[in-house]
C-alpha positions in Angstrom: 44.1 -1.6 15.5 45.2 -2.2 11.9 46.0 0.7 9.5 46.8 0.5 6.1 49.7 2.5 4.3 48.1 4.0 1.2 51.2 5.4 0.1 53.1 2.3 -0.1 53.7 1.7 -3.9 56.5 -0.8 -3.6 56.4 -3.6 -6.2 54.4 -6.5 -5.0 55.4 -10.0 -4.2 53.0 -12.9 -3.9 50.2 -11.3 -5.8 47.5 -13.8 -4.5 43.7 -12.8 -4.0 41.5 -14.4 -1.1 38.0 -14.0 -0.4 35.9 -14.4 3.0 32.5 -13.5 3.6 32.0 -9.9 2.0 35.3 -9.3 1.8 38.0 -9.6 -0.7 41.6 -8.6 -0.5 45.2 -9.0 -2.4 48.1 -9.1 0.2 51.8 -8.2 -0.9 55.2 -8.7 0.4 55.6 -6.7 4.0 55.1 -3.3 3.3 52.2 -2.1 5.2 52.3 -1.3 9.1 50.8 -3.0 11.9 49.9 -1.0 14.6 49.4 -3.2 17.5 50.0 -2.6 21.4 52.0 -5.3 22.9 49.5 -7.6 24.5 49.0 -11.3 25.2 48.7 -14.1 22.8 44.8 -14.5 23.4 44.8 -10.8 22.8 46.7 -10.6 19.6 44.6 -14.1 18.4 41.3 -12.8 19.1 41.9 -9.1 17.5 43.7 -11.1 14.3 40.6 -13.4 13.7 38.3 -10.5 15.0 39.4 -8.8 11.7 38.3 -9.3 8.4 40.6 -11.6 6.1 41.7 -8.3 4.6 43.0 -6.8 7.4 44.2 -9.9 9.3 46.3 -11.1 6.2 48.2 -7.6 6.1 48.7 -8.0 9.7 50.6 -11.4 9.2 52.7 -9.8 7.1 53.7 -7.0 8.9 55.6 -8.3 12.1 56.8 -5.3 14.2 59.3 -6.0 16.6 57.7 -5.5 20.0 54.1 -7.3 18.6 55.8 -10.0 17.1 58.6 -10.9 20.1 55.1 -11.1 22.6 53.2 -13.4 20.1 56.0 -15.8 19.2 56.6 -16.0 23.4 53.0 -17.4 24.0 52.2 -19.4 21.0 54.2 -22.4 21.9 51.2 -24.7 21.8 50.6 -23.6 18.2 53.9 -23.0 16.6 56.2 -24.4 19.2 58.4 -21.3 18.3 61.1 -19.8 20.3 62.6 -16.4 20.8 65.4 -17.5 19.2 63.5 -18.1 16.2 62.6 -14.3 15.8 66.4 -13.2 15.3 66.2 -15.6 12.0 62.9 -14.3 10.9 63.6 -12.4 8.2 65.0 -15.2 6.4 61.7 -17.4 6.8 59.3 -14.3 5.9 57.8 -16.1 2.7 56.9 -19.4 5.1 55.7 -17.9 8.3 52.9 -15.9 6.9 51.7 -19.1 5.4 51.8 -20.7 8.6 50.0 -18.4 10.6 47.1 -18.1 8.0 46.8 -21.9 8.2 46.2 -21.7 11.8 44.0 -18.4 11.4 41.5 -20.5 9.0 41.4 -23.4 11.3 40.1 -21.0 13.8 37.7 -19.1 11.3 36.0 -22.4 10.2 34.7 -22.9 13.9 32.6 -19.7 13.2 31.1 -20.6 9.9 27.4 -21.7 9.3 26.6 -21.6 13.2 23.6 -20.1 15.0 25.2 -19.8 18.3 27.7 -17.8 19.8 29.3 -18.5 23.0 30.9 -16.1 25.7 34.7 -17.0 24.4 33.9 -16.1 21.0 34.4 -13.3 19.0 32.1 -11.7 16.3 32.7 -9.0 14.3 31.6 -7.4 10.6 32.1 -10.6 8.2 31.0 -13.1 10.5 26.9 -14.1 10.7 25.0 -16.3 12.6 22.5 -18.4 10.4 19.3 -20.2 11.9 19.2 -23.7 11.7 16.4 -23.9 9.0 18.5 -21.2 7.3 15.8 -18.7 6.8 17.3 -15.8 8.9 20.7 -14.4 9.3 22.3 -12.2 12.2 25.4 -10.2 11.6 26.8 -6.6 10.7 25.9 -4.7 7.6 25.5 -1.3 5.8 22.6 0.5 3.8 23.4 0.3 -0.1 22.8 4.1 -0.2 25.1 5.1 2.6 28.0 7.1 1.8 29.4 7.0 5.0 29.2 3.1 5.2 27.3 3.0 8.6 27.3 -0.1 10.3 24.6 -1.7 11.9 23.7 -4.8 13.7 20.4 -6.6 12.7 18.5 -9.6 11.2 17.6 -10.3 7.8 16.3 -13.1 5.6 19.0 -15.4 4.6 19.5 -15.9 0.7 16.4 -13.5 -0.3 16.4 -10.1 -1.6 18.2 -8.0 1.3 15.4 -7.4 3.7 15.8 -6.5 7.5 13.3 -7.5 10.3 15.4 -6.3 13.3 18.2 -3.9 14.3 19.8 -3.4 17.5 21.6 0.0 17.0 19.2 2.1 14.9 19.5 4.9 16.5 23.2 4.7 16.9 24.7 3.4 13.9 28.6 2.6 13.8 30.6 5.1 11.8 34.4 4.1 11.6 33.5 0.7 9.8 34.6 -1.3 12.4 32.2 -3.2 14.9 32.2 -5.9 17.5 30.0 -7.7 19.8 30.6 -9.8 22.9 28.9 -11.9 25.1 29.8 -11.9 28.8 29.6 -14.5 31.3 26.9 -12.9 33.0 24.9 -13.0 29.8 24.9 -9.4 28.9 25.3 -8.6 25.3 27.5 -5.7 24.2 28.2 -3.9 20.7 31.2 -2.2 20.2 32.5 0.3 17.9 36.8 1.7 17.4 36.1 5.1 18.3 32.7 5.0 20.5 33.1 2.1 22.7 30.0 0.6 24.1 27.5 1.6 21.3 24.4 -0.9 22.3 24.0 -3.3 24.8 21.0 -5.6 26.3 19.9 -4.7 29.7 21.6 -6.0 32.9 21.0 -9.8 33.1 21.6 -11.5 36.4 22.6 -14.9 36.1 23.8 -17.5 38.5 27.3 -19.3 38.0 24.8 -22.7 37.5 23.9 -21.0 34.1 26.0 -20.3 31.0 24.4 -18.2 28.7 24.7 -18.2 24.7 23.7 -16.3 21.7 21.7 -18.2 19.6 19.4 -17.2 16.3 16.3 -19.3 16.4 14.5 -20.3 13.3 11.5 -17.8 13.8 14.1 -14.9 13.5 14.1 -14.6 17.3 17.6 -13.6 18.6 17.9 -15.0 22.2 20.4 -15.3 24.9 19.5 -18.5 26.9 20.9 -21.0 29.1 23.2 -23.6 27.4 21.9 -26.1 29.9 18.9 -28.6 29.6 16.2 -26.2 30.3 17.4 -23.6 27.7 15.9 -20.8 30.0 15.9 -17.7 28.3 16.9 -14.5 29.4 16.7 -12.3 26.7 15.3 -12.2 23.6 15.1 -9.6 20.2 11.0 -10.3 20.1 10.9 -7.9 23.2 12.3 -5.0 21.1 10.7 -5.3 17.8 11.8 -2.4 15.1 9.2 -2.0 12.0 8.8 -5.6 11.3 6.3 -8.0 12.9 6.8 -11.6 12.5 5.2 -14.7 12.8 4.8 -15.6 16.6 6.2 -12.1 17.8 3.9 -10.4 20.4 2.7 -6.9 20.2 1.3 -5.8 23.5 2.4 -5.7 26.9 4.5 -7.8 29.7 2.4 -6.5 32.6 4.9 -8.2 34.9 8.2 -6.5 33.9 6.5 -3.5 32.8 7.5 -4.0 28.9 5.7 -2.7 26.1 6.2 -3.9 22.7 5.4 -2.0 19.5 6.7 -1.3 15.8 8.4 1.6 15.1 8.7 2.7 11.3 11.8 3.5 9.3 12.8 7.5 9.1 13.1 6.7 5.7 14.0 3.6 3.2 17.4 4.6 3.5 17.2 5.4 7.3 16.4 2.7 9.8 16.2 5.1 12.7 12.9 5.8 14.6 10.3 7.4 12.2 7.0 9.2 13.0 4.8 6.2 12.8 4.2 3.8 15.5 1.9 0.5 15.5 1.0 -1.5 18.6 -1.8 -3.1 21.4 -3.1 -0.2 23.8 -4.1 -0.1 26.6 -4.1 -3.0 28.5 -7.5 -2.4 30.0 -9.3 -2.4 26.9 -6.9 -3.2 24.2 -7.0 -1.8 20.6 -4.8 -1.8 17.6 -3.5 1.8 17.2 -1.5 3.4 14.7 0.2 6.5 15.4 2.2 9.3 13.8 4.0 10.6 17.0 1.1 11.3 19.7 -1.6 11.7 17.0 -4.0 8.5 16.0 -4.1 7.9 12.4 -5.9 4.7 12.8 -7.6 2.2 15.4 -9.0 -0.9 15.3 -10.7 -2.7 18.6 -11.8 -3.5 21.2 -11.4 -6.9 20.8 -14.8 -8.7 20.7 -13.8 -12.5 21.0 -13.3 -13.0 17.4 -11.3 -10.0 16.1 -10.6 -6.6 16.6 -13.8 -4.4 16.1 -13.5 -2.5 12.7 -10.5 -4.7 11.7 -12.2 -7.1 9.0 -8.7 -7.1 7.3 -7.0 -8.3 10.1 -9.1 -11.6 10.6 -7.5 -14.8 10.1 -7.0 -16.4 6.5 -5.8 -19.8 5.3 -2.5 -18.5 5.3 -2.1 -17.2 9.0 -4.4 -17.6 12.2 -4.6 -14.5 14.7 -3.9 -14.9 18.5 -5.3 -12.7 21.2 -4.4 -13.4 24.9 -5.2 -11.4 28.2 -3.8 -12.5 31.6 -2.5 -10.9 34.8 1.2 -11.4 33.3 0.7 -10.3 29.7 -1.7 -8.9 26.9 -0.7 -9.5 23.7 -1.8 -9.9 19.8 0.3 -12.3 17.6 0.0 -14.2 14.6 1.0 -17.7 13.1 1.4 -18.8 9.8 -0.6 -22.2 8.5 1.6 -22.7 5.4 5.5 -23.7 6.2 6.3 -22.9 2.5 5.4 -19.1 2.9 7.3 -16.5 4.8 5.4 -13.4 5.6 5.8 -10.2 7.5 3.8 -7.3 8.7 5.7 -4.2 8.2 4.9 -0.3 9.2 6.4 1.6 6.2 8.4 4.8 6.6 5.3 6.9 4.9 3.1 5.0 7.7 1.3 1.8 5.8 0.4 -1.3 7.4 1.2 -3.8 4.6 1.6 -7.6 4.8 4.2 -9.2 2.5 4.6 -12.8 1.8 7.0 -14.9 -0.4 6.7 -18.7 -1.4 9.8 -20.5 -0.9 11.3 -21.9 -4.1 9.1 -20.3 -6.2 8.6 -16.4 -5.2 11.2 -13.8 -6.9 10.0 -10.9 -5.2 7.9 -10.3 -2.2 4.3 -10.2 -2.7 2.2 -7.3 -0.9 -1.0 -9.2 0.0 -2.8 -6.7 2.1 -2.6 -2.9 3.0 -4.4 -2.8 6.5 -5.2 1.0 6.7 -5.6 1.5 2.6 -9.7 2.3 3.4 -10.2 6.1 3.5 -12.7 4.9 6.6 -9.7 3.5 8.4 -8.7 7.4 9.1 -9.4 8.0 12.6 -12.3 10.1 13.5 -12.8 11.1 9.8 -17.0 11.3 10.4 -16.5 13.8 13.4 -18.8 12.8 16.6 -21.5 10.5 15.9 -20.9 10.3 12.5 -20.5 6.9 10.7 -18.0 6.3 7.6 -19.5 4.1 4.9 -18.0 3.0 1.6 -16.0 5.4 -0.8 -15.2 7.7 2.2 -18.6 9.0 2.7 -20.3 10.0 6.0 -23.7 10.0 7.6 -24.9 11.1 10.6 -26.6 7.9 12.8 -30.3 8.0 13.4 -31.4 10.5 15.6 -28.6 12.9 14.8 -27.9 15.8 12.2 -24.7 17.6 10.6 -23.4 20.2 13.4 -22.6 22.1 10.2 -24.3 21.2 7.1 -22.3 23.9 4.9 -19.1 21.6 6.1 -20.7 18.5 5.0 -22.0 20.1 1.6 -18.2 20.8 1.0 -17.2 17.1 2.2 -15.7 18.5 5.1 -16.9 16.0 7.6 -14.6 16.0 10.7 -17.3 18.8 12.9 -19.2 15.5 13.1 -23.0 15.4 14.3 -25.7 16.9 16.9 -28.6 15.4 18.3 -31.5 16.3 16.9 -33.1 16.0 20.6 -30.9 17.1 23.6 -30.8 14.5 26.7 -32.2 15.1 29.9 -30.5 13.1 32.1 -32.9 11.2 35.0 -35.9 12.2 32.6 -36.5 9.7 30.3 -33.4 8.8 28.5 -32.7 5.6 27.3 -31.2 3.5 24.6 -31.3 2.4 20.9 -29.5 -0.6 19.5 -27.7 0.1 16.3 -26.1 -2.9 14.2 -22.9 -3.3 11.7 -20.9 -0.7 13.4 -17.1 -0.6 14.4 -17.0 0.3 18.3 -16.4 4.0 19.2 -13.2 5.4 20.6 -12.3 5.2 24.5 -14.2 2.2 25.8 -14.3 1.8 29.5 -14.6 -2.0 30.8 -16.6 -2.2 33.8 -16.9 -5.7 34.6 -18.9 -8.7 34.2 -22.4 -7.4 33.8 -25.7 -8.7 32.5 -26.7 -6.7 29.6 -29.7 -5.2 31.5 -27.4 -4.3 34.7 -24.8 -2.8 31.8 -27.8 -0.7 30.7 -28.5 0.4 34.3 -24.8 1.4 35.1 -24.7 3.4 31.8 -27.9 5.1 32.6 -27.2 6.1 36.1 -24.0 8.3 34.7 -25.0 11.1 32.7 -21.6 11.3 30.7 -22.2 8.0 29.5 -23.5 7.8 26.0 -23.4 4.2 24.9 -22.8 0.5 26.3 -22.1 -2.7 24.8 -21.2 -6.4 25.9 -18.1 -7.4 24.6 -15.8 -10.4 24.8 -12.8 -7.9 25.5 -10.6 -10.1 27.0 -11.6 -13.4 24.9 -12.7 -15.0 27.7 -16.4 -14.1 28.3 -18.2 -11.3 27.8 -17.7 -7.8 29.7 -19.4 -4.4 30.2 -18.1 -1.9 28.3 -19.1 1.7 28.4 -18.3 4.9 26.5 -17.8 8.5 28.2 -18.6 11.1 26.3 -19.0 11.8 22.5 -18.8 8.8 20.3 -16.0 9.1 17.7 -14.4 6.9 15.3 -17.5 4.9 14.0 -17.5 2.8 10.7 -20.3 1.1 9.1 -19.4 -2.7 8.7 -22.4 -4.6 6.6 -20.3 -7.4 7.2 -19.1 -8.0 10.7 -20.2 -4.9 12.4 -21.1 -4.6 15.8 -24.3 -4.3 18.5 -23.8 -1.2 20.2 -26.8 0.8 22.4 -26.7 4.3 21.9 -28.4 7.0 24.6 -31.1 9.1 23.0 -33.7 11.5 24.6 -37.1 10.1 25.5 -38.4 12.5 22.5 -36.2 10.8 19.9 -37.1 7.1 21.3 -41.0 7.8 20.9 -40.2 9.4 17.4 -38.3 6.1 16.5 -40.9 3.9 18.0 -43.7 5.8 15.9 -41.5 5.5 12.7 -41.1 1.7 13.1 -45.0 1.5 13.7 -45.6 3.1 10.5 -43.3 1.2 8.4 -44.7 -2.1 9.8 -48.2 -0.9 8.9 -47.2 0.1 5.3 -45.3 -3.2 4.7 -48.4 -5.4 5.7 -50.3 -3.1 3.2 -47.7 -3.4 0.3 -47.7 -7.3 0.7 -51.5 -7.4 0.8 -51.5 -5.3 -2.3 -48.9 -6.8 -4.1 -50.5 -10.1 -3.6 -53.8 -9.0 -4.7 -52.1 -7.4 -7.8 -50.4 -10.6 -9.1 -53.3 -12.8 -8.6 -54.9 -10.5 -11.0 -52.4 -9.4 -13.4 -50.7 -12.7 -13.7 -52.6 -13.8 -16.4 -52.2 -10.7 -18.4 -48.8 -10.5 -17.6 -48.2 -14.0 -19.3 -50.0 -13.1 -22.4 -48.5 -10.3 -23.0 -45.3 -11.7 -22.8 -46.0 -14.8 -25.2 -47.0 -12.2 -27.4 -43.9 -10.0 -27.2 -42.0 -13.0 -27.6 -43.7 -14.5 -30.7 -43.4 -10.9 -32.5 -39.8 -10.2 -31.6 -39.2 -13.7 -33.3 -40.7 -12.6 -36.3 -39.0 -9.4 -36.4 -35.5 -11.1 -36.0 -36.5 -13.3 -38.9 -37.0 -10.6 -41.1 -33.9 -8.3 -40.1 -31.7 -11.5 -40.8 -32.6 -12.0 -44.4 -32.6 -8.2 -44.7 -28.9 -8.2 -43.7 -28.2 -11.3 -45.5 -29.3 -9.6 -49.1 -27.0 -6.6 -48.0 -29.6 -3.8 -47.4 -28.5 -1.0 -45.1 -29.8 2.4 -44.9 -27.3 5.3 -43.8 -27.7 8.6 -41.7 -26.1 11.6 -43.6 -24.8 14.5 -42.2 -25.9 17.8 -43.6 -22.9 19.7 -42.4 -21.0 17.5 -44.9 -22.2 15.5 -47.3 -19.3 13.3 -47.7 -19.9 11.7 -44.0 -22.1 8.7 -44.0 -22.9 5.9 -41.3 -24.6 3.0 -41.4 -28.1 2.8 -39.8 -28.6 -0.4 -38.3 -32.3 -1.6 -37.4 -33.5 -2.6 -33.8 -33.7 -6.2 -35.0 -30.1 -6.5 -36.0 -29.0 -5.0 -32.6 -31.1 -7.2 -30.5 -30.2 -10.2 -32.3 -26.2 -9.1 -32.0 -26.9 -8.7 -28.2 -28.9 -11.6 -27.4 -31.8 -9.3 -26.9 -29.9 -7.4 -24.3 -29.1 -10.0 -21.5 -27.1 -9.2 -18.6 -24.7 -11.8 -19.7 -23.8 -9.3 -22.5 -23.5 -6.4 -20.5 -19.9 -4.8 -20.5 -20.5 -1.3 -18.9 -23.0 0.8 -17.0 -22.7 4.9 -17.0 -25.1 7.8 -16.5 -26.2 7.3 -20.2 -27.1 3.8 -19.8 -25.5 0.6 -20.6 -22.9 -1.1 -22.9 -23.4 -4.4 -24.3 -21.3 -6.4 -26.2 -22.5 -8.3 -29.2 -21.9 -9.9 -32.8 -23.3 -9.6 -35.8 -24.3 -12.3 -38.5 -20.9 -11.9 -40.3 -18.9 -12.8 -36.9 -17.8 -9.2 -36.2 -17.7 -8.1 -32.6 -19.4 -4.7 -31.6 -19.9 -2.9 -28.5 -23.5 -1.0 -28.4 -23.9 1.8 -26.3 -27.9 1.8 -25.6 -29.2 5.2 -24.0 -31.9 4.8 -21.3 -34.8 7.0 -21.8 -33.7 9.5 -19.0 -30.1 9.2 -19.7 -27.5 12.2 -18.9 -26.8 12.0 -22.7 -30.0 13.3 -24.8 -30.9 13.3 -28.4 -28.6 16.3 -28.8 -25.4 14.8 -27.6 -26.0 11.4 -29.4 -26.1 13.5 -32.3 -23.2 15.3 -31.8 -21.0 12.0 -30.8 -22.3 10.7 -34.2 -21.2 13.7 -36.3 -17.9 14.1 -34.7 -16.8 10.3 -34.5 -18.0 10.1 -38.1 -15.5 12.6 -39.1 -12.7 11.7 -37.3 -10.2 9.0 -38.0 -7.3 8.0 -35.9 -5.8 4.8 -34.3 -6.3 6.5 -30.8 -9.9 7.2 -31.5 -12.6 4.7 -30.9 -14.1 3.8 -34.3 -18.0 4.1 -34.9 -19.4 1.7 -37.2 -22.9 2.9 -37.1 -26.0 3.6 -35.0 -29.6 2.8 -34.7 -32.6 5.2 -33.7 -35.9 3.4 -33.9 -38.8 4.4 -31.6 -37.5 5.2 -28.1 -34.6 3.0 -28.6 -31.1 5.3 -29.4 -27.9 3.4 -29.7 -24.4 3.6 -31.2 -22.4 0.8 -32.5 -18.7 0.7 -32.0 -16.1 -1.8 -32.6 -15.2 -3.8 -29.8 -12.4 -3.4 -27.5 -11.4 -6.8 -25.1 -9.6 -5.1 -22.9 -12.5 -2.7 -22.0 -11.7 0.8 -20.3 -8.2 1.9 -18.7 -9.6 2.3 -15.2 -10.6 -1.4 -15.2 -6.6 -1.8 -14.9 -5.0 0.7 -13.1 -7.0 0.6 -10.1 -7.1 -3.0 -9.4 -4.4 -4.5 -7.8 -4.2 -7.6 -9.7 -4.4 -6.4 -13.0 -2.4 -3.3 -12.4 0.3 -5.9 -12.3 0.3 -6.5 -15.4 1.2 -2.8 -16.9 4.9 -2.5 -16.7 6.2 0.9 -16.9 6.9 0.6 -21.0 3.3 -0.2 -21.3 2.0 2.6 -19.1 4.6 4.9 -21.0 2.9 3.4 -24.2 -0.6 4.1 -23.4 0.4 7.9 -21.8 1.7 8.6 -25.4 -1.4 7.1 -27.0 -3.7 9.5 -25.4 -1.6 12.3 -26.1 -1.3 11.2 -29.9 -5.1 11.0 -29.9 -5.7 14.5 -27.8 -3.1 16.3 -30.8 -5.2 14.7 -33.1 -8.5 16.3 -31.9 -6.9 19.6 -31.0 -4.7 20.4 -34.2 -4.3 17.6 -36.7 -8.1 16.6 -37.5 -10.1 18.6 -39.8 -12.2 19.9 -36.9 -10.7 21.5 -33.5 -12.4 19.6 -31.1 -12.5 19.7 -27.1 -13.3 16.6 -25.3 -14.8 18.1 -22.1 -15.2 14.7 -20.4 -11.7 13.1 -20.6 -11.0 10.2 -18.0 -9.7 6.9 -17.5 -12.9 5.1 -18.0 -13.2 6.8 -21.6 -10.1 5.5 -22.6 -10.4 1.9 -24.2 -7.7 -0.6 -24.6 -8.0 -2.7 -27.3 -5.9 -6.5 -27.5 -2.6 -5.1 -27.5 -3.1 -2.4 -25.0 -3.4 0.2 -27.4 -5.4 3.1 -25.7 -8.2 4.9 -28.0 -10.4 7.8 -26.5 -14.1 7.5 -26.5 -17.5 9.2 -25.5 -17.7 12.3 -27.4 -21.3 13.0 -26.1 -20.3 16.6 -24.7 -17.5 17.1 -27.0 -17.5 20.8 -28.9 -16.2 21.9 -32.2 -14.1 25.1 -32.2 -13.2 27.2 -35.3 -9.6 27.7 -36.4 -9.3 30.8 -34.3 -11.5 30.1 -31.5 -9.5 29.8 -28.2 -12.2 29.2 -25.7 -16.0 28.9 -24.8 -18.3 29.1 -21.9 -21.5 27.0 -21.0 -23.9 27.2 -17.9 -24.5 23.6 -18.2 -21.5 22.1 -16.7 -21.1 18.4 -17.6 -18.3 16.0 -16.9 -16.6 14.2 -13.8 -14.8 16.3 -11.0 -11.5 15.0 -10.4 -10.6 15.3 -13.9 -12.5 18.9 -14.8 -10.3 21.9 -15.0 -10.9 24.6 -12.7 -12.1 27.2 -14.6 -14.2 24.9 -16.3 -15.7 23.2 -12.9 -16.3 26.6 -11.2 -16.9 29.3 -14.4 -18.0 27.0 -17.4 -14.8 28.1 -19.2 -13.5 25.6 -21.6 -10.5 25.5 -24.1 -8.3 23.2 -25.4 -6.3 23.4 -22.1 -9.2 22.1 -20.1 -8.6 18.8 -21.9 -4.7 19.0 -21.3 -5.7 19.2 -17.6 -7.7 16.3 -17.7 -4.5 14.3 -19.6 -2.4 15.7 -16.6 -4.6 14.0 -14.1 -5.0 11.0 -16.0 -0.8 10.8 -16.5 -0.8 10.9 -12.4 -3.1 8.3 -12.3 -1.5 5.7 -14.6 1.9 6.5 -12.8 0.3 6.1 -9.4 -2.5 3.6 -9.9 -4.3 5.6 -7.5 -7.7 7.4 -8.3 -7.4 11.5 -7.9 -10.4 12.2 -5.7 -10.0 8.5 -4.0 -6.7 9.0 -3.2 -5.9 8.7 0.6 -2.5 9.3 2.5 -2.3 8.9 6.4 -0.4 11.9 6.6 -2.8 14.7 5.4 -6.2 15.2 3.2 -4.6 16.1 -0.1 -6.0 14.6 -3.2 -3.3 12.9 -5.6 -2.4 15.9 -7.2 -1.8 17.8 -4.1 0.4 14.8 -2.9 2.4 14.8 -5.9 2.8 18.6 -5.9 4.0 17.9 -2.4 6.2 15.4 -3.2 8.1 17.2 -6.1 8.9 20.5 -3.9 10.2 18.1 -1.8 12.4 16.6 -4.5 11.0 13.0 -4.1 8.4 12.4 -7.0 9.5 9.1 -7.5 7.5 7.9 -4.2 4.0 8.5 -6.1 5.3 5.7 -8.7 2.8 2.3 -8.1 5.0 0.0 -6.2 4.3 -2.7 -8.4 6.5 -1.2 -11.0 10.2 -2.1 -10.1 11.7 -1.2 -13.2 14.6 1.1 -11.9 16.4 1.5 -15.5 13.4 4.2 -16.6 13.8 6.1 -13.5 14.8 9.2 -15.4 11.4 8.8 -17.9 9.5 8.3 -15.3 10.3 11.3 -13.7 9.8 13.3 -16.6 6.3 12.0 -17.2 5.7 13.3 -13.8 7.1 16.5 -14.3 4.9 16.9 -17.8 2.0 15.8 -15.6 2.1 18.5 -13.0 2.9 20.9 -16.0 -0.6 20.0 -17.5 -2.3 20.4 -14.3 -1.1 24.0 -13.3 -4.3 26.2 -11.8 -4.4 28.8 -14.9 -4.7 27.7 -18.3 -2.4 30.2 -19.7 0.4 28.2 -17.7 -0.7 24.6 -19.1 1.7 23.4 -22.5 -0.8 22.9 -25.6 -1.0 19.3 -26.4 1.7 19.7 -29.1 4.3 20.4 -26.5 3.1 17.9 -24.3 3.8 15.3 -26.9 7.0 16.8 -27.9 8.2 16.9 -24.0 7.4 13.1 -23.8 9.1 12.2 -27.0 12.4 14.1 -26.8 14.3 13.3 -23.5 16.8 16.3 -23.9 13.9 18.9 -24.4 14.3 21.2 -21.4 11.3 21.3 -19.2 10.1 24.5 -17.1 9.3 24.2 -13.6 5.8 23.5 -12.6 3.6 25.9 -10.7 1.0 24.7 -8.2 -1.9 23.0 -9.3 -5.6 23.7 -9.6 -7.6 21.5 -6.6 
């Protein structure tokens, strides 16, 4: 063991610096003690080589009597030395270290840039094995944030940003900063530390004398112990003991003949690689499914296998990048994937938060790992989200299967679906029960494989069992269909319009009869409808053609007249009686029709409850956005007039500019400036486009929205409450400057007015403050609440009400509050934002957002205070209280 005397402050001789691997050390004249036991030459030689160069150089320069005596007696082949030389050793102190170092580095060079370790060779911290294709590296490492410098033995990508793919001692790190591995003649690999002795080892391997074991890092990233002979027999491999990463060709599943089950287990945290709460694997062997768990609790499930994919796992299907494989036989059941493009590196990782994420790296071009897919990002992948007999649809909504009704209509009305559904008609086993075919569903959980039956025989077998609720014929092993049944309630159903399964569900005789009657009625209605439509078309065809001809020619004449009027500079204005100084251009219908290409679908750029938004271009080349209200719009004439009056009075760089309006006949339209980047929600919720939003741009948008609200609440001629502030109402110009729009339900407050009340609650849930949503009370603090929600959405790239997390059912506000209390607020940050230099600014924005979304309006800051908090980093912020909702 080498010890360093830190108190030796004697003047240095030989001020030379040597670097090797991850170590760099300056060595000086003797003065550092070497505490080695008397030992054989091989032991001394191995000890010196096994330590880092820093330690061994100190050892060479420190020659205590008894160890050097043994060393010189046994190094005749290397130095041809004799014990007599020891008496003159002090005289040659400047030469001997150089000779020993030369011999040492000859030894070191035999271990550099190799992928293989033999039983006679030693391997310590600082040495690595590198696969022959130079894709993977094996050795010791410490995590950057580890204050104690715990040592781990593992595999990572070579010449890439440090990314670990496998660990040997994940639950038992070496804490004394010294690690060594040794491959024994019997093929067993041992990991030693200085203090603990054996830290980790492979299973005992029995190898006959005819085999010579070697440790090798393969091009696949698989670390194997194999025979060094011709047959290359593998005795042990790291792919049988994966950690949190699934590499190409690594098999998840069971080796049935040895009782080995291979699955992924997450890290405890990004800084702690010990086993975390989440696991992902193939289970059970009888009807294999891919299952994500937190402890023993199922979080998500895909399966069983149907011959092509795992039921419900549409994102797990093969692609141009990779191909999936599933096999089931008497020896093993496994799932794996193979890469189809050799220029791509890929890995499937289960994150410390339970996300299944598939990353890719394009060799020679990528600068960072690209997150291609998060497999459990769909809220419908939450296990049993809709309860028994409930099927999850898009946007996380649930519906009962036909023939079933919500078990608790009250809970379903509150969007709590876990109670599931119950039958409209109870079963009567043996008295007319039958089966109804359902299409486009994910198979329910807990399948039982009965064997190779025809569809009819499978139905009979299920019908005889009163507990059997459904059956299907499934290619569950990939080698032909099997009869699969489901005993008990059907849970974890999901509607899959593309790629769903057929399943036959047990129904009472009464229900089957009512379904058959309904089908007959629908068929009759279809026949009558088709005949009626044909007759109407034949009788009306001529009239329709004639009317369209008249309309087309009349519109052409109107557009011609409009063009002449516009060229002559003729405009009308709408005048607000409340302020005679406020006038807006009143465009005629023909001008707007011409600008918007008769409101063609190609010009449509938006859709809402009020109607549609179209892009247009006036005769002078100015681009416009036209908000066209439909007859049954949620925004009526009063709201339209309100919006015209308000925006006409407001002038600010962070408010959208109203150019004019058109009120003619049944047509009511507003004409705005056209903003090419549309609304904020088109950026932050879309994975490809939100990568364009760096933190600086997001911060710029946040402050711009705050400036606009500050103007509305305080700096304009009127105090205005927006009441419907959300990301779709924040428009972005060509330079991503935010502009607040849509003032249809905004309200003007008097100078001394604090709040108001309405019985007509209009807005968007998820952005509405609690007092407004529940009681109709609104004030400037209502807008502050909406602003806080928007800030959290900009930071995270997630929608508040559509937010999903595998560990809980909280929305985005609740998740942010939970992380704040755990002192981990930065975890809410969009993973596409990698700018650590702005860490304090990001956390400050989260802090401000949480202050804005506090439950009670009196606790929320005013917009003037909010803007100051965002602008002045030294301004002290109070601790936030729990959010509303």
